[in-house]
Structures are given as structure tokens and as C-alpha cells.
PALUMDREN-162469 format. One record per atom (N, C-alpha, C): residue in three letters; x, y, z. Coordinates in steps of 0.05 Angstrom, whole numbers, plus 5000, padded with zeros to 4 digits. Example, Ala and Ser with C-alpha at 12.3 -4.5 7.8 and 13.67 -1.06 7.14 Angstrom:
2
ALA526448865156;ALA524649105156;ALA526449345156;SER525749555142;SER527349795143;SER525850015157;
! end
This chain:
358
MET085646513745;MET084546243745;MET086646043737;THR088046103715;THR090145923705;THR092345883725;SER093246103737;SER095446083757;SER094545933782;SER092045963790;SER091145823814;SER090845523808;PHE089945453783;PHE089745173776;PHE092545043774;SER094445193763;SER097245093762;SER098345043790;ALA097645233808;ALA098545203836;ALA097344953848;PHE094744903842;PHE093344663853;PHE094744413842;LEU095344403816;LEU096644173805;LEU099344123818;LYS100844333822;LYS103444313835;LYS103144213863;ARG101144313878;ARG100744233905;ARG099943933907;GLN098543843887;GLN097743553886;GLN099843373874;GLY102143493866;GLY104343333855;GLY103843233827;ILE102243373811;ILE101643293784;ILE103543433764;ASP105243273753;ASP107243373734;ASP106643263706;LEU105743433688;LEU104943343661;LEU107143363641;SER109643383649;SER111843413631;SER112443153617;TRP113643163593;TRP114442923578;TRP116442763593;ASN118242903607;ASN120342753622;ASN119042573643;ARG117042673657;ARG115742523678;ARG113942303666;LEU112042383649;LEU110042203639;LEU111142013618;GLY112842123600;GLY113841963578;GLY116341803585;VAL118541943590;VAL121041813595;VAL121041633620;LYS120241753642;LYS120341593667;LYS118041393668;GLY115641473658;GLY113441293658;GLY113841043641;MET114841083616;MET115340863598;MET117640683609;GLY119740813620;GLY121940653631;GLY121040483654;ALA119240593671;ALA118240433693;ALA116440203684;MET114940253662;MET113240043651;MET114939803644;ALA117239853631;ALA119039643623;ALA120139493647;GLN120739633669;GLN121739513693;GLN119639323705;GLY117139423705;GLY114939253715;GLY114639003698;LEU114839023672;LEU114738793654;LEU117038603660;PHE119338713664;PHE121738553669;PHE121338383695;ALA120238513715;ALA120038383742;ALA117638193743;SER116138173722;SER113837993723;SER113837803699;LEU113037903676;LEU112737733652;LEU115437613644;LEU117537773642;LEU120037683632;LEU121337473651;ILE121437543676;ILE122637363696;ILE120937103697;GLY118337143696;GLY116536913697;GLY117036723674;THR117436843650;THR117936673626;THR120536523629;ILE122536653639;ILE125136523643;ILE124836293662;LEU123436333684;LEU123036123704;LEU121435893692;ASN119335963676;ASN117835753662;ASN119535583644;THR121235723629;THR123035573611;THR124935393626;ALA126035503648;ALA127835343665;ALA126435103676;GLY123935143685;GLY122434923696;GLY121834703676;THR121134793652;THR120534593630;THR122934433623;GLN125234563622;GLN127734433613;GLN128834253635;THR128534323660;THR129634163682;THR127633963694;GLY125134003687;GLY123033833698;GLY122233903726;LEU123134143736;LEU122434233763;LEU119834383762;ALA117634253769;ALA115034373767;ALA114734623785;PHE116334633806;PHE116234863825;PHE116935123810;LEU118835113792;LEU119635343777;LEU117435443758;ASN115935253747;ASN113635323730;ASN111435463747;LYS111135373771;LYS109135493789;LYS109935783796;VAL112435813803;VAL113436083809;VAL113236263785;GLY113936153762;GLY113736313737;GLY110836393731;ALA108936213737;ALA106136273732;ALA105136493750;PHE106136493775;PHE105336703794;PHE106436973784;ALA108936973774;ALA110137223765;ALA108737333740;THR108237163721;THR106837253696;THR103937333701;GLY102737213722;GLY099937263728;GLY099437543738;VAL101437683748;VAL101137953759;VAL102438163741;THR102738103716;THR104138283697;THR102838563697;GLY100238573694;GLY098838833693;GLY099238993718;ALA098938863741;ALA099239003766;ALA102139103770;ALA104038933762;ALA106939013765;ALA107539263748;MET106539263724;MET107039493706;MET105739743718;ALA103239723727;ALA101839953737;ALA103140073762;VAL103939903780;VAL105239993805;VAL107940123798;SER109340003779;SER111940113772;SER111640393760;ILE109640423743;ILE109040693731;ILE108240883752;GLY106440793770;GLY105540973792;GLY107841063809;PHE109640883815;PHE111940953832;PHE113641163818;ALA114041133792;ALA115641323776;ALA114341593775;LEU111641593776;LEU110141843775;LEU109641963802;GLU110941833822;GLU110741923850;GLU107841933860;ALA106441713855;ALA103641703864;ALA103541673895;PRO101741813908;PRO101341773937;PRO100641483943;SER100941403968;SER100541123976;SER097841003967;PHE095641143974;PHE093041023967;PHE092641003936;VAL093841193922;VAL093641173892;VAL095340943883;LEU097740913894;LEU099540703885;LEU098340433890;TYR097240383913;TYR096140123919;TYR093740063902;SER092140263895;SER089740223879;SER090440153850;LEU092940213842;LEU093640153814;LEU093939863808;VAL093939693829;VAL094139403824;VAL091639313808;ALA089339403816;ALA086839323802;ALA086739453774;VAL087639703773;VAL087539843747;VAL089339703727;GLY091739633735;GLY093639503717;GLY092639233708;GLN091439073726;GLN090438813718;GLN088138843698;ALA086439043702;ALA084139083684;ALA085139173657;ALA087039363656;ALA087939463630;ALA089439253615;ASN091039093628;ASN092638893615;ASN090838663604;SER088838593619;SER086938383611;SER085338473587;LEU084338723588;LEU082538823567;LEU084138913542;GLY086738963546;GLY088339063523;GLY089338843505;GLY089038593512;GLY089838373494;GLY092838383488;ALA093538343463;ALA096338343455;ALA097638603459;GLY096138823459;GLY097339083464;GLY096939173493;GLY096738983511;GLY096339033539;GLY098339233552;PRO100939193547;PRO102839383560;PRO102339673553;LEU101739733528;LEU101240003520;LEU098640103533;ALA096639933534;ALA094140013547;ALA094640073577;VAL096239903590;VAL096839943618;VAL098140213622;TYR100040283604;TYR101440533607;TYR099540773606;PHE097940793585;PHE096141023582;PHE094041033604;ILE092940813611;ILE090740803630;ILE091840853659;THR094140753664;THR095340813690;THR095941103694;VAL096941233673;VAL097441523675;VAL094841673681;ILE092641593667;ILE090041723672;ILE089241673701;ALA089441433711;ALA088641363738;ALA090341513759;VAL092941533754;VAL094641673773;VAL093841973775;ILE093442093752;ILE092642373752;ILE089942413767;ALA088042233761;ALA085442253775;ALA085742213805;GLY087342023812;GLY087741973841;GLY089142203855;LYS091142323842;LYS092542543854;LYS090742793857;LEU088842823839;LEU087043053841;LEU085443053867;VAL084742823877;VAL083142803902;VAL084742723926;SER087242643922;SER088942543944;SER089142753967;LYS088342673991;LYS088542834015;LYS087043104014;VAL085043103996;VAL083343343993;VAL080943334012;THR080043084017;THR077743044035;THR078542914061;PRO076842924082;PRO077542794107;PRO077242494106;VAL076142394085;VAL075742104082;VAL077542004059;ASP080042074059;ASP081942004038;ASP082041694034;LEU081841544056;LEU081941254055;LEU079941134036;ILE077641274033;ILE075541174016;ILE075541313989;VAL075741573989;VAL075541733964;VAL077741673945;THR080241683954;THR082441653935;THR082541373921;PRO082341153935;PRO082140893921;PRO079740873903;LEU077440983912;LEU075040963896;LEU075341103870;VAL076441353871;VAL076841513847;VAL078941383829;THR081141293841;THR083241173825;THR082340923811;ILE081140743826;ILE080340483814;ILE077940533795;GLY076040693804;GLY073740743787;GLY074440873760;THR076141073761;THR077041203736;THR078741023719;GLY080540883732;GLY082340703718;GLY080940473704;VAL079140343719;VAL077740113707;VAL075740203686;ALA074440423691;ALA072640533670;ALA074240593644;ALA076540723648;ALA078240783625;ALA079240523611;ALA079640313627;ALA080540063616;ALA078439943598;PHE075939943607;PHE073739843591;PHE073340003566;LEU073740263568;LEU073240443545;LEU075640443525;LEU078040463536;LEU080440513519;LEU082240273514;ALA082340083533;ALA084239863530;ALA083839693504;PRO081339613498;PRO081039453473;PRO081939593448;PRO081139853443;PRO082139983418;PRO085140033419;ILE086240103443;ILE089140143444;ILE090639883438;GLY089539663450;GLY090739403445;GLY090639323416;LYS088439373403;LYS088139293375;LYS089939463357;ALA090239723364;ALA091939903348;ALA094839823351;ALA095739773375;ALA098539693380;ALA099039423367;SER097139243369;SER097538983357;SER097739003326;ALA096039173315;ALA096039213286;ALA098639323276;ILE099739513291;ILE102339633283;ILE104539423285;GLY104439273307;GLY106539073310;GLY106338863289;ILE103938773282;ILE103538573261;ILE104538683234;ALA103938943229;ALA104839063204;ALA107839073202;VAL109139143224;VAL112139153224;VAL113238883220;MET112138683233;MET113138413230;MET112638303202;TRP110338373190;TRP109738283163;TRP111638413143;ALA112138673147;ALA114038813130;ALA116838703132;THR117538623156;THR120238503160;THR120438243145;ASN118338083146;ASN118437823132;ASN118437863102;MET117138073092;MET117038133064;MET119638253053;GLN120738443069;GLN123138583062;GLN125238573084;PRO126338333089;PRO128138303112;PRO130638473111;PHE131638533087;PHE134038693086;PHE133538983094;ILE131639103081;ILE131039393087;ILE129939423115;MET128039263123;MET126939283150;MET128939203171;GLY130739023164;GLY132838943183;GLY134539193190;ILE135239353170;ILE136739593175;ILE135139793191;VAL132639843182;VAL130940053194;VAL130439993223;ILE129539743229;ILE128839673257;ILE131339673274;SER133439553264;SER135939533280;SER137039813287;VAL137139993268;VAL138140263274;VAL136340413293;ILE133740413288;ILE131940563304;ILE131940453333;MET131640193336;MET131540083363;MET134140113378;GLY136340103364;GLY138940153377;GLY139140433388;ILE138240623372;ILE138340903381;ILE136340943404;VAL134040833402;VAL132040863424;VAL133040733449;LEU134340503447;LEU135440373471;LEU137440553486;THR139040703471;THR141140873483;THR140041133493;LEU137841233481;LEU136441463492;LEU135041403518;PRO134441603534;PRO132941553559;PRO129941483553;ILE129541313534;ILE126841213527;ILE127140903528;SER125040773535;SER125140483538;SER124640333512;SER126740223500;SER126340063477;SER124839803484;ALA125339703508;ALA123939463517;ALA120939503518;ALA120239743529;ALA117339813531;ALA116039843504;ILE117539953485;ILE116439993458;ILE116039723444;CYS118039543447;CYS117739273435;CYS115439123447;ALA115239153474;ALA113039013488;ALA110339123479;ALA110139393477;ALA107639523470;ALA106739443442;LEU108639403424;LEU107939333396;LEU108039023391;GLY108838883412;GLY108938593409;GLY110938493388;LEU113238623387;LEU115238553367;LEU116738293374;THR116138083360;THR117537833363;THR118237733335;GLY119037483333;GLY119737363308;GLY122037503295;LEU122037523268;LEU124237643253;LEU124637943260;ALA122438083264;ALA122638373271;ALA123838393299;GLY123238213317;GLY124438213343;GLY127438153342;GLY128137983323;GLY131037923319;GLY132538173309;ALA131238323291;ALA132538573282;ALA132838773304;ALA130738793321;ALA130838983344;ALA133138893363;LEU133338633368;LEU135438533385;LEU138138603373;ALA138438573347;ALA141038633334;ALA141838923338;GLY139939103335;GLY140539393339;GLY141239453368;CYS139839333387;CYS140339383415;CYS143139273423;CYS143739033413;CYS146338923419;CYS148639093407;ALA148139193382;ALA150139363369;ALA150839603386;HIS148939723399;HIS149439953415;HIS150639883442;MET149639683455;MET150639613482;MET153539503480;VAL153839293464;VAL156539173462;VAL158439373447;GLY157339513427;GLY158939703412;GLY160139923429;PHE158440063444;PHE159440273462;PHE161340163483;ALA160739923493;ALA162439803514;ALA165239753503;VAL165439653479;VAL168139593467;VAL169539843458;ALA168040023445;ALA169240273434;ALA170340453456;SER169140433480;SER170040603502;SER171840463522;PHE172740223515;PHE174240063535;PHE176740213545;ARG178140353527;ARG180640483537;ARG180040703558;GLU177640823556;GLU176941023577;GLU175740893602;ASN174140683598;ASN172540583620;ASN173340313631;LYS175240183618;LYS176439923627;LYS174239713631;LEU174839513648;LEU173039283651;LEU170339363663;GLY170439543683;GLY167939633696;GLY166039753676;GLY167039923658;GLY165340043638;GLY164439843617;LEU166139653611;LEU165339443591;LEU162939283602;LEU163039213627;LEU160839053638;LEU158339223643;ALA158739473652;ALA156539653657;ALA154839713632;GLN156239743610;GLN154839803585;GLN154039543570;GLY155839343570;GLY155239103555;GLY153138933567;LEU152938923594;LEU150938763608;LEU148838943622;GLY149339203622;GLY147539383635;GLY145939553616;THR147039783608;THR145639953589;THR147540153576;SER147140203551;SER148640413537;SER147640693543;MET145540713558;MET144540973566;MET146641133582;LEU148540993593;LEU150741123608;LEU152241323590;GLN151941293564;GLN153341463545;GLN151741713538;VAL149241733548;VAL147541963540;VAL148842233545;PRO149942283569;PRO151242543573;PRO153342613552;ASN154942413544;ASN157042453524;ASN155842503497;LEU153642353490;LEU152342383464;LEU150942653462;MET149942763484;MET148643023483;MET150743243477;LYS153143203487;LYS155343393482;LYS156443373454;LYS156543113445;LYS157943063419;LYS156442833405;PRO154242893390;PRO152642693377;PRO154142513357;VAL156342613347;VAL157842463327;VAL158842203339;LEU158942183365;LEU159941933378;LEU158041703373;TRP155641763364;TRP153641553358;TRP154241403332;LEU155741513314;LEU156141403288;LEU157241113288;PRO159241043303;PRO160240763302;PRO158140563309;ALA156540613330;ALA154440423338;ALA152240413318;VAL151440633306;VAL149440643285;VAL150440483261;PHE152940523254;PHE154140373231;PHE154040073237;ALA154739993261;ALA154639713267;ALA151839603267;SER149939753276;SER147139653277;SER146039633249;ALA146839813230;ALA145939793203;ALA146939543189;ILE149239443197;ILE150339193187;ILE149038953201;ASN148838983227;ASN147838753244;ASN145038673237;GLY143238873232;GLY140438813227;GLY140038623204;PRO141038683180;PRO140738503157;PRO142138233161;VAL144338223175;VAL145637973181;VAL143737793197;ALA142337913217;ALA140437773233;ALA138037673217;THR136937853200;THR134437783186;THR134837623161;CYS137037673146;CYS137337553120;CYS139137303120;ILE141337313136;ILE143237093136;ILE142436883156;PHE142036953181;PHE141536753202;PHE138536733209;LYS136836913198;LYS134036913203;LYS133436873233;LEU134837043248;LEU134637043277;LEU131937143286;GLU130536983302;GLU127837063312;GLU127837083342;GLN126337283352;GLN125937313380;GLN123637133388;ASN124036933404;ASN122036743412;ASN120936783439;GLY122236953455;GLY121237013482;GLY119237233482;PRO118637343505;PRO116737573506;PRO117737803490;ALA115937963479;ALA116738193462;ALA118638383476;ILE118438403502;ILE120138583517;ILE123138513513;ALA123638253509;ALA126438163506;ALA127638273481;SER126038333461;SER127138443435;SER128538703440;GLY127538863460;GLY128739123465;GLY130739123487;MET131538893497;MET133338883520;MET136338863512;GLY136838773487;GLY139638743479;GLY140938533496;THR143438593504;THR144938403521;THR144638473551;SER142838643558;SER142338713586;SER141538463601;GLY143238373619;GLY142638133634;GLY142437893616;LEU143337913591;LEU143037693571;LEU140137623566;VAL138337803572;VAL135437743568;VAL134837703539;GLY135837873521;GLY135237853492;GLY136037583481;PRO138637503484;PRO139537243474;PRO137937013487;ILE137337033512;ILE135836813526;ILE133036783512;GLY131837013504;GLY129237003491;GLY129436853464;VAL131636893450;VAL132136753424;VAL132436453429;VAL134036383449;VAL134636103455;VAL132135953464;THR130236103477;THR127735973487;THR126335813465;GLY126335923441;GLY124935783419;GLY126435543408;TRP128935523415;TRP130535293405;TRP130335053423;LEU129535093447;LEU129534883467;LEU127334683462;SER128134423464;SER126234203462;SER125634103490;PRO123433963494;PRO122933843520;PRO125333673529;PRO125833643555;PRO128133493564;PRO128333213551;GLY130733153542;GLY131232883530;GLY130232843502;THR129333063489;THR128333033461;THR129633233443;ALA132333223442;ALA133833413425;ALA132933393396;ALA132433623384;ALA131533623356;ALA133733523337;ALA132833413315;ALA134733303295;ALA136733523287;GLY139233453289;GLY141333643281;GLY141833853302;GLY140533843324;GLY140834043345;GLY143133983364;THR143534173382;THR145634143402;THR144234073429;PRO145833983449;PRO144633923475;PRO143334163488;PHE144034403479;PHE142934653490;PHE140734773473;GLY139834623454;GLY137734723436;GLY138934863412;GLY137434873390;GLY138435003366;GLY140634843352;THR141134923327;THR143234793312;THR145834953316;PRO148034833308;PRO150634983310;PRO150435243295;THR149035243272;THR148835493256;THR147235703272;ASN145135613286;ASN143635793303;ASN145435933323;TRP147135783336;TRP148835893357;TRP151036073346;VAL152135993323;VAL154036173310;VAL152736443304;GLY150336433292;GLY148936673285;GLY148436843309;LEU147436723331;LEU146836883355;LEU149337013367;ILE151536863368;ILE154036973379;ILE155037203361;LEU154937163335;LEU155837373317;LEU154137623320;VAL151437593320;VAL149637823321;VAL149737963349;ALA149837803370;ALA149637913397;ALA152338033406;VAL154537933396;VAL157138013407;VAL159138093386;VAL159837913368;VAL162137943350;VAL161738183331;ILE159638193316;ILE159238403296;ILE159038683310;PRO157538713332;PRO157438963346;PRO160239053355;ALA161738863366;ALA164338933377;ALA166339013354;VAL166438843334;VAL168338893312;VAL167839143296;PHE165339183287;PHE164739403269;PHE164639673284;THR163739673309;THR163739913324;THR166540003331;LEU168239803339;LEU170939863345;LEU172439963320;LEU171939833297;LEU173239913273;LEU172540203266;ALA170040273266;ALA169140543259;ALA170140743279;SER170140673305;SER171040863325;SER174040913324;GLU175540703317;GLU178440743314;GLU179140923291;ILE177640893269;ILE178141073246;ILE177541353254;MET175341393268;MET174641663277;MET176641773297;ARG177741603314;ARG179841693333;ARG182341783318;LYS183141633297;LYS185541703282;LYS185241963267;ARG182742023260;ARG182142273245;ARG181542503264;GLY181642453290;GLY181142663310;GLY178242733315;ILE176442573303;ILE173642623307;ILE172742533335;ILE173942313344;ILE173542223372;ILE176142263386;GLU176042383409;GLU178442433425;GLU178342273451;TYR180642223462;TYR180742073487;TYR179142223509;GLY177442073522;GLY175742193543;GLY172942253534;ASP172442263508;ASP169742323498;ASP167742113507;LEU168541863510;LEU166741643517;LEU166941563546;LYS168141733562;LYS168541673591;LYS165841683605;ILE165241483621;ILE162741473636;ILE163341443666;ASP161341493682;ASP161541453711;ASP160341183717;CYS162040993724;CYS161040723729;CYS162240603754;
! end
């Protein structure tokens, strides 16, 4: 019985492994968020600052389909059949709407449930056109009504607790959040999705940004001799996940970036009080496409022609900009390079250890 059921699951393309459901599913969720809510927010900001109402309209369309974009992205990563994939539009919108502040996490769990349900009946009956969408949407929306509100409340409560703790203990939490999110960003797990799911913004979001920048810029600079300009850009503006194969072989290579993130976090939270003002997903993006820094700058911008007192023409005060540049680029580059060079001189890191394919 067990072997026949396993064979049925395999035939239906249902893979319950952590790699498929967790790593690929969460990563896809972040991509869907990026292609909807995050891009929409950037367009809205650009429209507000330039006075171009068209950009605001485009941004509104993008943010309006956030739930659907996440669900379809997750479904694609889980290799959902066509009728299942198309049906996830409704499931994602329902889960995101009912999940409130924790909508992204609700979308993730409920989409996984809907995909599995849809795959169970996909192409099993002669009326697949009716049965598969009906089961996928019916199961997904029912799960959204049942599970999305409590998932949303739980995620929101955790996020609020983390942000409260960061405000109360900015030094300690600055280190903890920065180190953890930097490591998560470099692992094949989506730091952006985690930040979005927990709604990490404000000072906690600034700490998360500090850790992500420490790993992206840090690895880019520390490995420059091996990877040159191409590697610098691929890691600094792309992702430090490119180092995963090297880190799996030699975990000690992580120490310079972790060291830099432990310093960068408190600098962000205690000295410059750097806050993430954009969508929570931006907190976990680091310097990828400059999304993280753009999220910070979003909160500094005033309506066109109304520069804040003591501010710059680009929003924020000079101190704000110095802090952002130091946290996003300078501290990660300097301290990671310093630690890595010491380790190279002691033979702990050897030439070629940080080589990537870029």
C-alpha cells in the first residue's frame, strides 16, 4: 500500500522534500513579491517624487496583484501543471487578502496546500478542465478562510515582537538580526521572503539590511582577487548565494562576513538608527539591485518641492546618507576584507577558495 501510494505521488509530480517545498518554494515567493509589491512600491515612489501620475497607476496595478504573483511563482517552482498553476491566481489573492500583515507567509503555506491538492487530481479524470481548477481553487480558498487569518496574526505578532525587542535593545538585537539575516541571505533560503513574512521594517529592518549588505558586499570584496570585476558585481549587486558551493566545502570562509555583520548591525541600529521604510521584503534584499537602500531612502523623501528642514535635495539629512553609505558599502567592504586578509596570511583562506562561476 505504501509503495503504491508513493508511486502515485511520484506519477502526479508531488515532491514533499524540503528542497522543493521549502528552499525553492520560499525563494519563488520572494521573486513573486519582488515582481509585484516591491517593483510597484518603487514605481509609486518614483511617481510621487516626479509628479508622473502614470507611474503611480502602474505601481498600483503591480501591488494589486501581489497575492496572485506570489502564488503563481510558488506554483511554478513546485512544477504545478497548467490548470493548477492558473488556478493559483485566485488562491493567492484570497490568502494574501485574508492573511493581513502576514499575508506572504499565508500565501506560501496555502499555495503549497492548493498545489498538492491540484496535483492529486490533475489529469486523473476525463474532465480535467473542470475538476483540477475546481479542486485547486476550492481547496486553496477554503484553506485561506481557515488558515490565513491565524497565520497572518502569528507572523505579525512575531514580527512586532522582533521590532519591539530591537527598539528596546538595539545593540544586542542589532547583532543578532544582522548576523542571522546575513547568513540566511547567503544560504539557499530566501531572507527576503522571511523578512516579508514577518513584516520586518523599521529599526529591525535596518539591522536585517545591515547583515545582508555585510554578506553581499563583503564576499564580493573579499573574493575580488579570484573573481575580478564580474564577481564583484555578481555578488555585490546580485547575490552572495554564489558562494554556497565554496562554503559547503569550507565553512570557515563565512567568518569574515559574519564578523562584518556583527559590527554592521549595531552601527545601523545604535549609531545611525537606520530604518527600513520600504516594503518588508526590501529588508532582506541587501544591495541586490540596490533594493534595500532604496527602501531606506523611500522614507526620507518629501513631496516634490518640499525638502525637509536640514535635508538634501535627494531626501534625508547628510548624516542619513553617510550612515546608509557606511552600512550598505563601506563597513561590509572594509571589515570583511580586513578579516579575510588576516585569514589569508595565516593560511586559513587560500587562493581559489572563494572562486565562483560568474
